[in-house]
C-alpha positions, 0 to 999 in steps of 0.5 A: 417521859424522860423523867418516867424512863429514868424512874423506871430504870432505877426501879428496875435496878432496885427490882433486880437487886430484891430479885437476887437478894430474895433468890440467894436467901431462899437458895442459901437457907431454905432450898439448894434448888436454884430453880425454886429460889428464883421462881420465889424471887420472881414473885417477890420481886414482881410485887415490889416492882408493881409497887414501885413502878405504880407509886414512883415511876408512873405515879399512878394508883393500884388496882387489880386490872393494872396489877394484871396487866403489869403481870402480863407484861412481865410474863411477856419479858420472861418469854422474850428472855427465853425465846429471843436466845433461842431464835438468834441461836444457843451458841451465840451467847453475847449476841442473844444476852445483849438482845435480851437486855435491850429488849426486855427493858424497852418492851417492858417500858412501852407496854407499861407506859402505853397499856398498864398505865394508860390513862 
């Protein structure tokens, strides 16, 4: 379990770097719209993340059903990222951002470990 958790963290860090890089390139070279740049980056980073987590973090094989589960977990993370700050109060930047930084990876790991990649 610890090996999976460490690999999950490393893979998540790499996927975050992919997201940032794609968003920056789209914003710099294609469109000045941040929402479009991040939307494209979200899709690219999630596909990259799926491949990396599947093959390395969880040592599994890829399938369409598993990909759909992965994307649902990613969307759940997006909902947590937007919903948790609303629940905690808009004026509490550090509290809500800290909660998101803890809750999203923890929930994602648990959902992936026990649902997306269950054996």
